[in-house]
C-alpha positions as CSV (number, residue, x, y, z in Angstrom):
1,M,0.0,0.0,0.0
2,M,2.8,2.4,0.9
3,A,4.6,1.6,-2.4
4,K,1.4,2.5,-4.4
5,Y,1.1,5.7,-2.4
6,N,4.7,6.6,-3.1
7,N,4.2,5.9,-6.9
8,K,1.2,8.3,-7.0
9,L,3.2,10.9,-5.0
10,N,6.1,10.6,-7.4
11,M,3.9,10.9,-10.4
12,A,2.1,14.0,-9.0
13,S,5.5,15.6,-8.3
14,L,6.6,14.8,-11.9
15,V,3.5,16.5,-13.4
16,L,4.1,19.5,-11.2
17,A,7.7,19.7,-12.2
18,I,6.8,19.5,-15.9
19,F,4.2,22.2,-15.5
20,S,6.6,24.5,-13.6
21,F,9.3,23.9,-16.3
22,S,6.8,24.8,-19.0
23,L,5.9,28.0,-17.2
24,S,9.5,29.1,-16.8
25,F,10.2,28.7,-20.6
26,G,6.8,29.5,-21.9
27,Q,7.4,33.2,-22.4
28,Q,8.2,34.1,-26.0
29,K,8.2,37.0,-28.4
30,E,5.5,35.5,-30.7
31,N,1.9,35.6,-29.3
32,F,0.9,32.0,-29.4
33,Y,-1.6,32.5,-26.6
34,K,-4.6,33.8,-28.6
35,G,-6.5,32.8,-31.7
36,H,-5.4,29.9,-33.9
37,I,-2.8,28.5,-31.5
38,A,-2.0,25.3,-33.4
39,E,-1.6,27.0,-36.7
40,K,0.7,29.6,-35.2
41,I,2.9,27.0,-33.5
42,F,3.6,25.0,-36.6
43,K,4.3,28.1,-38.8
44,K,7.3,28.6,-36.5
45,Y,8.3,24.9,-36.0
46,Q,8.7,22.0,-38.4
47,K,5.9,19.4,-38.7
48,I,8.1,16.4,-38.1
49,G,10.0,15.6,-34.9
50,L,11.4,12.9,-32.6
51,Q,9.3,11.2,-30.0
52,T,10.7,9.1,-27.1
53,G,9.4,7.9,-23.7
54,I,9.3,5.3,-21.0
55,S,6.1,3.4,-20.2
56,S,4.9,0.9,-17.6
57,L,2.7,-1.9,-18.7
58,Y,0.0,-3.3,-16.4
59,V,-0.2,-7.0,-15.5
60,D,-2.9,-9.2,-14.1
61,N,-2.0,-12.3,-12.0
62,E,-4.4,-15.0,-10.8
63,L,-3.6,-16.6,-7.5
64,N,-2.4,-20.1,-7.4
65,G,-1.1,-22.7,-4.9
66,M,2.5,-21.5,-5.2
67,L,3.3,-17.9,-5.6
68,F,3.8,-17.0,-9.3
69,E,3.4,-13.5,-10.7
70,F,4.5,-11.2,-13.4
71,E,6.2,-8.0,-12.3
72,K,5.2,-4.8,-14.1
73,P,7.5,-4.4,-17.1
74,R,8.8,-1.0,-18.0
75,T,9.6,-0.2,-21.7
76,F,11.6,2.3,-23.7
77,E,10.3,3.6,-27.0
78,I,11.5,5.9,-29.7
79,G,10.1,7.0,-33.1
80,L,9.0,9.9,-35.3
81,T,5.9,12.0,-35.1
82,Y,4.4,14.0,-38.1
83,N,1.9,16.9,-37.5
84,F,0.2,16.7,-40.8
85,L,-2.7,19.1,-40.4
86,Q,-3.6,22.2,-38.3
87,Y,-6.9,24.0,-38.1
88,E,-7.3,26.9,-35.6
89,K,-6.6,25.2,-32.2
90,L,-6.6,21.7,-33.5
91,N,-3.5,19.7,-34.6
92,F,-3.6,16.2,-36.2
93,S,-0.6,13.9,-36.0
94,V,0.6,10.4,-36.8
95,S,3.5,8.7,-35.0
96,A,5.5,5.6,-35.8
97,I,7.1,4.1,-32.6
98,Y,9.5,1.2,-31.9
99,R,9.6,-0.2,-28.4
100,T,11.3,-3.0,-26.6
101,Y,10.7,-4.5,-23.1
102,N,11.6,-7.4,-20.9
103,L,9.2,-9.5,-18.8
104,K,10.2,-10.6,-15.4
105,N,8.3,-13.1,-13.2
106,Y,8.8,-14.1,-9.6
107,S,8.0,-17.6,-8.2
108,N,8.1,-19.0,-4.6
109,F,7.7,-22.6,-3.6
110,K,6.9,-23.1,0.0
111,K,8.9,-25.9,1.7
112,E,5.6,-27.5,2.7
113,D,4.7,-27.9,-1.0
114,S,8.1,-28.9,-2.5
115,G,9.4,-31.2,0.3
116,Y,12.6,-29.2,0.3
117,P,13.9,-28.0,3.8
118,V,13.7,-24.3,2.7
119,D,11.4,-22.1,0.5
120,I,12.6,-21.9,-3.1
121,A,12.3,-18.4,-4.7
122,G,13.5,-17.3,-8.1
123,W,13.2,-14.5,-10.7
124,L,13.2,-15.2,-14.4
125,K,13.8,-12.5,-17.1
126,I,12.1,-13.2,-20.4
127,G,12.8,-11.2,-23.6
128,P,13.5,-8.8,-24.9
129,Y,10.3,-8.4,-26.9
130,F,10.0,-5.9,-29.8
131,E,6.9,-4.1,-31.0
132,Y,5.9,-1.4,-33.5
133,K,3.2,1.1,-32.8
134,L,1.3,3.4,-35.1
135,N,-1.0,6.0,-33.6
136,T,-3.0,8.9,-34.9
137,E,-4.1,11.7,-32.5
138,M,-6.2,14.8,-32.5
139,H,-4.7,17.5,-30.3
140,Y,-6.6,20.5,-28.9
141,Y,-4.3,23.4,-27.9
142,F,-5.5,26.0,-25.4
143,N,-4.2,28.9,-23.4
144,L,-3.8,28.3,-19.7
145,F,-4.0,31.5,-17.7
146,N,-2.2,33.4,-20.5
147,I,1.1,31.9,-19.3
148,T,1.5,28.6,-21.1
149,I,0.0,26.4,-23.8
150,V,-1.4,23.0,-22.9
151,N,-2.8,20.3,-25.3
152,I,-5.2,17.4,-24.7
153,S,-5.2,14.7,-27.3
154,V,-7.1,11.5,-28.1
155,G,-6.7,8.9,-30.8
156,P,-6.4,5.2,-31.9
157,E,-3.3,3.1,-31.7
158,L,-2.3,0.0,-33.7
159,T,0.4,-2.3,-32.2
160,L,2.3,-5.0,-34.2
161,A,3.9,-7.6,-32.0
162,R,6.2,-10.6,-32.8
163,K,4.4,-13.9,-31.8
164,I,6.2,-16.0,-29.2
165,Y,5.6,-19.3,-27.5
166,G,7.4,-21.7,-25.2
167,T,7.2,-24.2,-22.4
168,T,9.2,-24.3,-19.1
169,I,9.5,-27.0,-16.4
170,A,10.7,-25.8,-13.0
171,I,12.3,-28.2,-10.5
172,T,12.3,-32.0,-9.9
173,E,12.7,-34.1,-6.7
174,N,13.7,-37.7,-7.0
175,E,12.5,-37.9,-10.6
176,R,9.2,-36.5,-9.5
177,A,8.3,-33.1,-11.2
178,V,7.7,-30.6,-8.4
179,G,7.0,-27.1,-9.5
180,Y,5.1,-25.9,-12.6
181,T,5.0,-25.9,-16.3
182,S,4.2,-22.7,-18.2
183,V,3.1,-22.0,-21.7
184,S,3.6,-18.5,-23.0
185,D,1.9,-16.9,-26.1
186,Y,0.9,-13.6,-27.6
187,N,-2.9,-13.6,-27.9
188,A,-2.4,-12.1,-31.4
189,T,0.1,-10.2,-33.4
190,T,-2.1,-7.1,-34.1
191,F,-3.7,-5.1,-31.3
192,F,-5.9,-2.0,-31.3
193,G,-6.2,0.5,-28.5
194,A,-6.8,4.2,-27.7
195,N,-4.7,6.9,-26.2
196,L,-5.6,9.9,-23.9
197,S,-2.8,12.4,-23.4
198,L,-2.0,15.6,-21.7
199,G,0.9,17.7,-23.1
200,F,2.8,20.9,-22.3
201,N,4.6,23.2,-24.7
202,I,8.1,24.6,-24.0
203,N,8.9,27.0,-26.8
204,T,12.6,27.8,-27.3
205,K,14.2,29.4,-30.3
206,P,15.8,26.2,-31.8
207,L,13.3,23.6,-30.5
208,L,9.7,23.0,-29.5
209,L,9.7,20.6,-26.5
210,Q,6.5,18.8,-25.8
211,P,6.6,16.7,-22.6
212,F,3.4,14.6,-22.3
213,I,1.7,12.0,-20.3
214,T,-0.4,9.2,-22.0
215,Y,-2.8,6.5,-20.8
216,H,-3.3,3.7,-23.3
217,Y,-6.2,1.3,-23.1
218,Q,-6.2,-1.9,-25.0
219,P,-9.2,-4.4,-24.8
220,K,-7.2,-7.5,-25.7
221,N,-4.4,-8.8,-23.5
222,L,-0.9,-8.4,-25.1
223,F,0.7,-11.5,-23.5
224,T,-0.5,-14.5,-21.6
225,K,1.3,-17.2,-19.5
226,V,-0.7,-20.3,-18.5
227,V,0.9,-21.9,-15.4
228,T,0.1,-25.4,-14.2
229,T,1.6,-26.4,-10.8
230,R,2.6,-30.0,-10.4
231,N,2.8,-32.5,-7.5
232,L,2.8,-29.9,-4.8
233,R,2.3,-31.6,-1.4
234,V,-0.1,-29.1,0.1
235,S,-1.6,-27.0,-2.7
236,E,-1.7,-29.9,-5.2
237,N,-2.3,-29.0,-8.9
238,T,-3.7,-25.6,-10.0
239,V,-4.0,-23.8,-13.3
240,T,-3.7,-20.0,-13.5
241,K,-3.3,-17.3,-16.1
242,H,-1.1,-14.3,-16.0
243,H,-1.5,-11.4,-18.4
244,V,0.4,-8.4,-19.6
245,T,-2.7,-6.5,-20.4
246,G,-1.4,-4.1,-23.0
247,N,-2.6,-1.1,-21.0
248,Y,0.2,1.3,-20.1
249,F,1.1,4.6,-18.7
250,L,3.6,6.6,-20.7
251,I,5.8,9.6,-19.9
252,G,7.3,11.0,-23.1
253,L,8.9,13.9,-24.9
254,K,8.5,15.2,-28.4
255,I,11.3,17.3,-29.9
256,I,10.4,19.4,-32.9
257,P,13.0,21.7,-34.6
258,S,12.4,25.3,-35.5
259,R,11.9,26.1,-39.2
260,D,14.9,28.5,-38.8
261,L,17.2,25.5,-38.4
262,F,16.6,24.1,-41.9
């Protein structure tokens, strides 16, 4: 409970820091604060830029006789974004993103279950996995208290994933399988979801910096592991499913050069 509270506190602190940073650099000679804000911004800055970020994928673990669970994987992503159309306060963009991540699971066999004199705990790192994302977003730019520009965006996202599979057997005791077997698989290779984002604008002479925070919702699970425990002395055999849901929370940055640079 304390860890969840600390994570929320850290995220609130990060949002406040980004907002404060945008305020300190938000003053500029050009008046972007009134009228057709999106059109004014992209007359000064290029329409194409770099996008990068770190996201945290959500996991869902069913309980079983032994303790087995996925830990929340964090991912790094990088790609390009193209702001192809502006109309008054609206901006429309498309982004092509590459991301990679590692899965990590934790398991713990109680000595009462395995017959060993001590508990047996272990961590297993799986991956890396590689994915490609394509998203289209509609951004609405607005003036916040005449001191900075904020944008809210929504849009669909397509994810292309490499299909994987495999089976693992854990430990044995006197030729008797004690532990679990696990079968891993992507539920599909193509996934659809939706993004909701909040962004800030830091206008400098050479670059437009756009830090942003995104929540992504995906109806279909990205990755599933089916775990079957075997020959446990107390808990006996159980079958559980463990999912990487595909939902994630992203902290990112877009870097767009000024038209004066090229």
